[in-house]
N, C-alpha and C positions, 0 to 999 in steps of 0.2 A: 856163245853167251859168255859174258864177262862174269867171272866169279868174284864176288865181293868178300872182303874180309873185315874183321874188326880187331882192334888192339885192346888188350886187357892189361890193367895194372895189378900187380900182385905184391903181397908182402914179401920182403926179402928175408932170407934165412937169418941174417944178422938181427933184424928186428924181431923175428919170431923167437930167437934165442933170448933176446932182451926181455920180451914179454914173459917167457918161461921163468927167467931169473927173478923178475919183479913179482910174479905170482907166487913163486916158492918163498920169497921173503915174507910176503903177506900171510901165507899159510903158516909159516913158522911163528909169526907174531900171534896168530890165533891158536897155535898149538895143535893144529889139525893137519895130518898128512893128506895130501891131495894129489890128484892127477890133473895136469894142465895140458890141454891140447890146442894147437894152433893149426888151422887149415888155411889154404890159399883161397882165392876168390871163386874157385870152382868146387870148393869143399873137400879137396884132397889134402890129406895130412901133410903138414910142413914140418912140424916139430911137436914133441911130446915129452913130458917128464912124469914118471910115477915116483913120487917121493917115498922114501922108506916107510913102510907101514900103511901106505894107502891101499884101500881095498881093491882087489882084482877087478870086480865089477865096475869100479869107477873108471877103468881104462876105456871101456866101450861107451859109458855114459858121457864122459868128457868129450870124446870125439864126436858123439852124436849131438851134443849140445852145440859144439862149434859148427857142425854141418847144418843143423837146424837154423842157427843164427845167420849164416851166410846164404842159405837157400832162399830166404824171403827178406833178408835185410832187417829183421827185427830181433830183439832180445827174446830168449826162450820164455821168460816169464810173461811176456806180452801175449803169447799164444793162448794161455788160459783165459785171459780177459776177453780175447777175441771169440773163443768157442764156448765158454761156460754157459751161456744162456741160449744156446742153439743145440738142443739134444741130438738131432740127426748128424750135425757136423761134429759135435763133441764125441759121440760114440763111434762115428765112422773114421774121423781123422786120427784117433789114437791108435788105429791099426796100421797107420802109415809107417813103414820101416824108417828108422833113424830119427823120427820126429820126437822131440822132447818138449813138453809144455810146462816145465817148471824151471825156476831160475838157475843161472850159472853159465849161460851162453850168450855171447854178444857179437854182433858184426863188428869188424874192424874197418873204420872208414877214414880215408884221408881225402880232404877237400871234398867231402860229400860222396865220394866214390868208395864202394865196398872193395877192399883189397884182401880181406880174409875174415876169419872168425876165431874167437877164443871160447873154449869150453872148459869149465872147471867142475870137478866132482870129487867128493870125499867127505864132505861135511853135510850139515843141513843145507838145503838150497840157499838159505839166506847167507850162510858162511861162504858158499861157493860164489855167490854174487859179489860179496865183499872182496874176495880174492881176485876175481875177474876184473872188477872195476878199479881196484888198486893197481893191477898190472897195466891196464889201459891208461890210467892217470899218470903212471910213472913215465910213460912214453909221450905224454901230452895228448892222449887220444880220448880221454874221458871227460 
């Protein structure tokens, strides 16, 4: 039997670092220390920064936001809209490890293909969303 394979495209380390730098600049503009995590197309951590003063818990939350975004290819805030009116799903899905259903995580897409995810945590989720979208926009991905 012939074993078939697939090729995957992933975000490069240099691009992950550029997203981190752009996110840090946006967080500084807001005056909120944040954690910014970048994962590859498989949800594996590629790059991360915990700004001075960012909460320790934000380390896990940022990584989980990036993982959630890449796992289904949708932004984390879109999950709540998807589950909010479905009580069995809402109460069951929130027990899924690493799933985050509030803002701050986005898939990173190039030519419509998911190459990674970004997760930001440290402020209110609306601030996290601003930082993530600013980072993506800085690289022409937003």
